[in-house]
N, C-alpha and C positions, 0 to 999 in steps of 0.2 A: 580102695578097700571099702568093704561094705559096713553099713551101721551095725554096731554091737547090739544085740537085743537081749531080752531077759534070759532067753535059753542059754546064753553064753556064760551066765553066772553060776550055773549048776544049782544044787539044792540050797535053798535059803532058810530052812527050817532052823530055828533057834538064832538066826544071825540078826544082828541089828542092822536094818535096812533104811538108809536115809533116802527119801523120796523128795526130789526137788520138783515140786508142782508149781503150777501157775494158778494161784488162788486170788489173783488180783480182781476182785469182784466189785461192781458198784455197790456202795452203801448209802443209805439215806437214813439218818438218825440211828445208826448202828444196826440197821435192817437191811439185809441183802436184797436188791431189787432184781437182779439176774444171777441165778446160781449155776448157769451153764458151765462155767469153768470148774465149779466143784464137782458137778455130775461127770465132767469129762474125765476126771481122776479115777472114777470108781472102778473101771475094769482092772487098772494096774493094781489098785489098792486091794481089791478082792482077791486077786490072784495071789498077792503076797500074803495076805491074812490066811488064805486057804492053804498056803504052803507052811504055815506056822512061823512066818518071819515076825520079828519084832519091829514095827514100822514107825519110823520117825518122819513125819511130814514137815517140809519147810517150804516157805514162799515169801515172796514180797506182797505189799499191798499199798498202792499209791506212792507218793513220793515224800516221806517223812524227813528227808534231809539228814539222815545219819544219826538221828536221836529219838528216843521214844516219844510217841505222840498218841494219846488215847484214841483219837478219831481214826487212826489208821491200825488199830489193833486187830489181830486175826482172831479174837475170841468169838465174834459172831460166826465166823467161818467154822471154827471147831464145833460150834453147837450144831450148825447146818450139816456138817460132815457126819457127826454122830447120828443125827436123824436119817441121812441117806444110807449109812452103813448098817444102821439098826443095831449099834453097840456103842459103849462108852468111847469117847475120844479124850485122853487126857490133855490138858492145855498147859504149856509151860509159859511163864510170864516174862521170860528173857530168851535170848538166843543161844547163848553158850555159857550162861552163868549157872548158878546154884539151882535154880528152879528147872532148867532144861536138864542138867545132869540128874537131878532126883526123878524127873519124869521118865527119863530113859532107863534108869536103873530099876525102876518099878515095873517096867514092861515084862509081861509073861508072853510065851509063843502065841502069835495070833492078835496080840494087842496093838493098839495104835495110839501115839501121842502127836501132837502138833506144837512146834515151838513158835514163839513170837516172831513178828515181822522181821525178816532178815535185814531190811534197810533201817532198822532201828540201830544197826551197828555201821559206822562209817566204812568199814572195811569191805563190805559187800560190793559197793559200787565204786571203790577207790580206783583212781587212774594209775596210781603208783603200784607197780607189780608186787613189791615186798609187802606192802600194807595189806593188799588184797589177799596175797598168799598167806600172811599171817592168820587172817580171819578164817581162811579156808582150813588151815591146820587146826584151828580151835574146833571148827565144825566136825572135821574128821575124827576127832576123839569121841564123838557121840555115836559113830556107827562102824560097821565093818565093810560095807559096800554102798555104792551109790546107785540109785536108779533115777536117771534124769528123764522127767516127764513133762517139764513146763515148756511147751513149744513156744509159748509167747515171749520167751526170753532168750531163745537160743542165738539170737543175733547180738546179744550183749556178752562182752567179755567180763563177767562178774564172778565173784569169789565162789558162790554155790553152783554156778552154771559151768565155769570152765576149770578154775584151779582145783575144786574139790574132785572133779572128774578125773584130774591127773593124779591126785593123791591116793584115792581109793579105787579098788577095782570098780568099774562103772560100765553101765549099759543103758540103752534107751528103753523106756516103758512103752506100753502099747500105744498110748496117745501119740508120742513122738514118731513112732513106727508108722502109724497110720497117716499122720500128717505128711511125713516125708514121702510115702508111698503115692498119696493122691497128688501132691504138688509135683512130683517127679513125673506123673503121667500128664500133667499140664504142659510140661516142657519137652519131653521126649515121646515123640510119636503119638500124639493126641488123636483121637478118632475125630473125623471130620464130618460136617462143617464144625470148625472151632471158633467160638464167639467169646470175645472178653468184653465185659461191660464195666466201665469205669466211671465212678461218680466221686462224691465227696467235694470238699471246698476248693482245694487248690490243685492246679495242674503241677506245680513244683513238687508236690508230694508223690506224683505218679510218674515223673519223667523217666526214672530208671526203668520202671516195669513196661512203659510204653516202648522205650528204646529197645529192650530186650525181647518183648514179645512180638513187636510189629513184623518181623520176618517170619514168625511161626503161626499167626493167627490168620483166619479167613475173613472174619468180621471185627470191627472195633466200634462199640457204641459208647458215646459220650454224654453223660449227664451230669446232675449236681452243680455245684458252684463253678466247677471248672469249665462247664460248657460255655460260659460267657466269654472267656479268653478265646476259646475256638471261634465263636461267632464275631468277635471283634477282629480276629485274624482274617476273617472273610470280608471285613469292612462294614459289618453292621454296628449300629449304635446299641449299647447295652444299658443305658440310664445309669442308676446306681448300684446295679448288680455287682457282684464280686468280680473283680477283674485284676489279673496279674499282667500289667502292662509289659514288665520286663521279660515275659515269656512269649510274647507275640511271635518274634521271629523264629523261636524254637518250635512253636505250634505249626507255623506255616511250613517249616522244614518237615515235620511229621506228616502233615497233609499231603506234601509233595511225595515223601517217601511211600505213603499208603497208596497213593495213585500209581506210582511207578512199579510198585510190587504187586498190584492187583488185589490189595486189601481193600474191602468195602468199609469206608469209614462212615458210619451213620450218626449224623448230628440232628439235634431236635429241629423240627420244623414249626413247633409252636411251644409257648412257655406260659407259665402262670405268673403274672407280674402283680405286685402288691404295693400298696401306698406306703407301707412301713413294715418292720419286722415285728410280727406278733400274731397271735391266733385270731385276734378281732380285727385285723387289718382288711380294708377293702381290697379286692383283688379281681382281676379280669384274666381271660385267656387271649393272648394275642399272638400273631405270627412272630417267628424267631427274628425277622427283620423289621418288625413293627413295634419294639419294646418301648421307644420314646413316642410312639404315635397314640398311646392310651391317654386317658385323662390325667394320669399321674405325670406325664412328660418325662423329663430327664431324671426326675426323682424316683421314677418307677424302680421296683426292686424285683428281679426275677428270683422266685423261691421254689419252683418246681418245673419239671418238664410238663407240656400240655398233654390233653387227652389223645390227640392224634399221634404224638410222639409216643406216648405210653403204649398205644395200641401197636404201632409199628416196631418198637423195641420188643414187646411181648411176642410178636409174630416171628421175628428173627430169632429170639432166644428158643422158642419152642421148635423151631426148625433146625436146631443145632444138635450135634451128637456130644459136644464137649463145651461146657460154659463155665467161665470163671468170672464171678462178679465181685468187685470191691468198691464200695462207696455208694452211699444212698443217692437217689436221684433228685431229692429235694430236701426240704426241712421236714423230715418225717415226724418230728417230735410234735409239730404243730398240725392238727388234723386238716386244715384246709390244703396243706402242701404235702400230704402223704400219699396221694393217689398214684404218682409216678413210681415211687418206690414199691408200693403194694402191687402194682401191675407187673413190675419186673420180677418180684419175689413169687408171685403167683405163677408166672411163666416158667420160672426155674423149677417149680415143683412138678411141671408137666414135661420136662425134658426126657426124651427117650435116650438116655445116655448118662454122662457123668456131669452132674451140676454141683458147682463148688461155690460156697459162700465164704468170702475172703476175711472173715473175723472182723474185729473192730466194731465200727458203727454199723456195718452191714449185718453183722450177727445180732446186734442189739436191735436193729430195725425189724428183722424178721420176727423176733420174739415179741417185740412191743406191738407189732401188727397182727399177732395172733397166730403165727404159723408155727407148726411143731417141728422140732429139730430133725426128726426122721422123715420129713417131707422132702428133704433135699439130699443129694448124694453125700455131701460132706459140709459141715460148718467148721471152718478152721477156728482155732482158739487164739491164733495170733496174727492180728492184722499187719503189724509192722514186719514180723518175722516172715509171713507169707509173701509180702511184697518183695522183700530182700532176696528170698529164695528165688522168686520168679525174675528177679532182676539178674540172676546169675551170680550173686555175691557169695563170698565164702562166709559161712556162719560159724562163729567160734564154738558155740555150744554143740554143734553137730560134728565139726571136725574133730573135736576131742573124743567123740564117740565113735570115730572111725570113718565117718562119711566123707567121701571126696566127690 
């Protein structure tokens, strides 16, 4: 079955439409530091507003552990959403209580309200089906239909994502529709050469995606903290760099499979090694097999791919027709160790084909490094959901919308 989309819901004029968005934005002192996820909801929200729907937006933010916590309030998000929509957005100070009911009752056609953080209620993330269902039933009293548009949570079987979509007539919003279309293109008949760039801290976080994509890709590039487990698997010493010793045999098996299947596995030839973790750390560039030969010896800490590797990675990316990138190449938050990530990001903007930034830290990195969202083919709003989709896993928040 195909994904149910907005068009399947018919006219929504005058109807109360609950929009399950993913507004889990980073906050610092109650100020949003990256509003990418808020902006990603605008096409769906504007379409509903223009239809004359009465829009009730709901989302989680952070991990408040089932109880109200002011530092996880969605109030700053409501303010930002109002600015982006160019119209007032009412804010309810609870999820299904008196404030939420009053805010919804006051809506006129084309109005928007946002209710407080769903995870302030323990039912949202409850493992017990009945507890979760009971919260979803309460949410359902606020609306007539559900538009599910929080791609970053579709891999979670949660009340507002799964149960609510069973209770109310439901369909995917434009964001989920676009995410599914792009990720499907990465797994079904991608244009070639097809390159996957993986970084981030741990190999164990990427085992599933490596396993599922290895038979489908032409090139696999490995950077970030996970590269040191690959180097160790080749027999190189990695000093105090991040190493998952329990994954060495798995990595060796992936290297063997890549060779047997003709996949070009591109590993770093040089790395940036530092004396400690910090922006003020002494650091040098060394060959990938010489990490412990620097002045830092066995205490040396690899924090980025080196310039030769960055140039090679960029060249491979630019020469591709399809590229999926998940995970930074180094500690991009610290200026001395951001060059590798920036080189890969720049190369993605120059791809003559489909370039996809796989959400999470990768999305944060490209924005922090000054790249515009529209410089890439697609920036996913869901790091974990993107990876699970590409692993071939069933995602409950999509299955309940008809996707198989």
